[in-house]
C-alpha positions in Angstrom: -43.9 -0.2 -53.1 -40.4 -1.7 -53.5 -39.4 -4.1 -50.8 -36.4 -2.5 -49.1 -33.3 -4.2 -47.7 -29.7 -3.4 -47.0 -29.0 -4.4 -50.6 -31.4 -1.7 -52.0 -29.6 1.3 -53.6 -29.5 4.4 -51.4 -31.2 6.5 -54.1 -34.0 3.9 -54.4 -34.6 4.1 -50.6 -34.9 7.8 -50.7 -37.3 7.6 -53.7 -39.5 5.2 -51.8 -39.2 6.9 -48.4 -38.2 10.6 -49.0 -37.7 11.4 -45.4 -34.8 9.0 -45.2 -32.9 11.8 -47.0 -32.6 13.5 -43.7 -31.1 10.4 -42.1 -28.6 9.9 -44.9 -27.6 13.6 -44.8 -27.0 13.3 -41.1 -24.9 10.1 -41.6 -23.0 11.6 -44.5 -24.3 8.9 -46.9 -24.5 10.3 -50.4 -28.0 9.7 -51.8 -27.5 12.1 -54.7 -24.7 11.7 -57.2 -23.3 8.6 -55.3 -26.6 7.1 -54.4 -26.7 4.2 -56.9 -24.9 1.8 -54.6 -26.4 -0.6 -52.0 -27.1 0.7 -48.6 -24.8 -1.9 -47.2 -21.8 -0.6 -49.2 -22.7 3.1 -48.5 -22.8 2.4 -44.7 -19.6 0.4 -44.6 -17.9 3.2 -46.6 -18.9 5.6 -43.7 -17.7 3.0 -41.1 -21.3 2.4 -40.0 -23.1 -0.8 -39.2 -25.4 -1.5 -42.3 -28.0 -3.3 -40.2 -28.2 -0.5 -37.6 -28.7 2.0 -40.4 -31.3 -0.1 -42.1 -33.2 -0.4 -38.8 -33.4 3.4 -38.8 -34.7 3.3 -42.4 -37.4 0.9 -41.4 -38.4 3.1 -38.5 -38.8 6.0 -40.8 -40.7 3.9 -43.3 -43.0 2.6 -40.6 -43.7 6.1 -39.4 -44.6 7.1 -43.0 -47.0 4.1 -43.3 -48.7 4.9 -40.0 -49.0 8.6 -41.1 -50.8 7.5 -44.3 -53.2 5.3 -42.3 -54.3 8.1 -40.0 -57.5 8.9 -42.1 -60.5 10.5 -40.5 -63.8 8.6 -40.7 -66.9 9.7 -38.7 -65.1 11.8 -36.2 -66.8 14.3 -34.0 -65.3 17.8 -33.7 -63.0 17.1 -30.8 -61.7 13.9 -32.4 -61.2 15.6 -35.8 -59.3 18.4 -34.1 -57.0 15.9 -32.5 -56.6 14.1 -35.8 -55.6 17.3 -37.5 -53.1 18.1 -34.8 -51.6 14.6 -34.7 -51.3 14.1 -38.4 -51.1 17.5 -40.2 -49.8 19.9 -37.6 -47.1 17.4 -36.5 -46.1 16.8 -40.1 -45.7 20.5 -40.9 -43.6 21.1 -37.8 -41.3 18.3 -38.7 -41.2 18.6 -42.5 -40.9 22.4 -43.0 -37.6 22.8 -41.0 -36.2 19.5 -42.4 -36.9 20.6 -46.0 -35.4 24.1 -45.6 -31.7 23.2 -46.1 -32.5 21.2 -49.2 -34.5 24.1 -50.7 -31.6 26.5 -49.9 -29.0 24.2 -51.4 -30.8 23.5 -54.6 -31.6 27.2 -55.2 -28.0 28.1 -54.6 -26.4 25.3 -56.6 -28.9 25.2 -59.5 -30.5 28.7 -59.5 -28.3 30.1 -62.2 -29.3 27.5 -64.7 -32.9 27.2 -63.4 -33.9 30.8 -62.3 -37.4 29.7 -61.2 -35.7 28.0 -58.2 -35.2 31.4 -56.6 -39.0 31.9 -56.7 -39.4 28.4 -55.3 -37.3 29.4 -52.4 -39.2 32.6 -51.9 -42.6 30.9 -52.0 -41.4 28.1 -49.6 -40.0 30.7 -47.1 -43.3 32.5 -47.0 -45.3 29.3 -46.9 -43.2 28.0 -44.0 -43.6 31.1 -41.9 -47.4 31.3 -42.6 -48.1 27.6 -42.0 -46.2 27.5 -38.7 -47.9 30.7 -37.5 -51.3 29.3 -38.7 -50.9 26.0 -36.9 -49.8 27.8 -33.7 -52.9 30.0 -33.9 -55.1 27.0 -34.4 -53.6 25.0 -31.5 -53.5 27.8 -29.0 -56.5 30.0 -29.9 -59.0 28.7 -32.4 -59.3 25.0 -31.6 -59.8 25.7 -27.9 -62.5 28.2 -28.9 -64.2 25.5 -31.1 -64.1 23.0 -28.2 -65.5 25.6 -25.9 -68.3 26.3 -28.3 -69.1 22.6 -28.8 -69.3 22.1 -25.1 -71.4 25.2 -24.5 -72.9 26.5 -27.8 -73.9 29.9 -26.6 -74.4 33.0 -28.8 -71.5 34.7 -27.0 -69.1 31.8 -27.8 -70.4 31.7 -31.4 -69.7 35.5 -31.9 -66.2 35.1 -30.4 -65.4 32.2 -32.7 -66.8 33.4 -36.1 -64.1 36.0 -37.0 -61.3 33.5 -36.2 -62.8 30.9 -38.6 -63.1 33.5 -41.3 -59.5 34.5 -40.9 -58.3 30.9 -41.0 -60.2 30.4 -44.2 -58.6 33.4 -45.8 -55.2 32.1 -44.7 -56.1 28.7 -46.2 -56.8 30.4 -49.5 -53.5 32.3 -49.5 -51.6 29.0 -48.8 -53.5 27.3 -51.5 -52.5 30.0 -54.0 -48.8 29.7 -53.1 -48.9 26.0 -53.6 -50.7 26.3 -56.9 -47.9 28.7 -58.1 -45.3 26.2 -56.9 -46.9 23.5 -59.1 -47.0 25.8 -62.1 -43.4 27.0 -62.0 -42.1 23.5 -61.3 -44.0 22.0 -64.2 -46.1 19.9 -61.9 -43.1 19.1 -59.7 -41.3 17.5 -62.7 -37.5 17.9 -62.4 -35.4 18.3 -65.5 -33.8 15.0 -66.8 -30.4 16.2 -65.7 -31.5 16.9 -62.1 -29.4 15.5 -59.3 -30.8 13.5 -56.4 -31.2 16.5 -54.1 -33.1 18.4 -56.8 -35.5 15.5 -57.3 -35.9 15.1 -53.6 -37.0 18.7 -53.2 -39.6 18.4 -55.9 -40.9 15.1 -54.5 -41.2 16.5 -51.0 -42.8 19.8 -52.2 -45.4 17.7 -53.9 -46.0 15.7 -50.7 -46.3 19.1 -48.8 -48.9 20.2 -51.4 -50.9 17.0 -51.0 -50.8 17.1 -47.2 -51.7 20.8 -47.0 -54.7 20.4 -49.3 -56.0 17.5 -47.3 -55.4 19.6 -44.1 -57.4 22.5 -45.6 -60.2 20.2 -46.8 -60.7 18.7 -43.3 -60.9 22.2 -41.7 -62.9 24.2 -44.3 -65.3 21.5 -45.5 -65.8 19.4 -42.4 -64.7 21.0 -39.1 -65.7 24.6 -39.9 -68.9 23.5 -41.7 -69.9 21.4 -38.7 -69.3 24.4 -36.4 -71.4 26.6 -38.7 -74.2 24.1 -38.7 -74.2 24.2 -34.9 -74.2 28.0 -34.7 
C-alpha cells in the first residue's frame, strides 16, 4: 500500500482508500479530472487547511484498516452474529447510500456511450433495496430467533426458526446472482481506458461490495446457519 501524505495526488489517495471519494466530494475537491495534483494544493485551492483534510483522510484509512482486520476466528453463534452486524451490516448501511450518487452520475453522464451502465444502475438499485431489507430482517427478526434457539434449543423454537433461515438463503442466492451479472457486464469491473476518475471509483467500489457481500453470505450460509442446523 502506498504511504499517503499531503503531497500524495488526490487521485492516488482515492485509489488507495476509495471511501475518501465521499470526503473529497463533500469538500468540493476534484479527484476525477483534476485529481492529479497533491492533496496540499487541492486543499489550498478550496481555502482548506491541508493538514486538517489529511487528518480526515487518515481517519478514513484507519477505519478501512480496522474493518479489514475484523476477521472471524472460532466464534460462537452469538459472537459471530455480532461480528456480522459490526462488520458487514454496518458496511452495507454506510456504503450503499454513499455509492448511490456516484452510480447515478456515471450512468447519466456516460450511459449513452456505455449503455450497460443503465443496467448497472438497475441492478444496484435492486441490490441496495434488497440488502437493506435483508439486514433489517436479520437484525430485528432472525438473529434474535437464533439467539433464542441457542439459549433454549427446543423443538418449538427450531420450527419457528427454520423457514426464516430458508428464506434468507434464497435471498442470498438472489443477491449473489445480481452481483455475478454485475461482474459480467462490467468485464470483471474493468473500466474502459478512457474512463474518468468517478467511473473508475464506481467500478472499484462495486468490486468491494461484491467481495464484502460474498464474505457476508459465506459466514451466514456456511458457518452460522450450518451451526444452527447441527444444533437442531
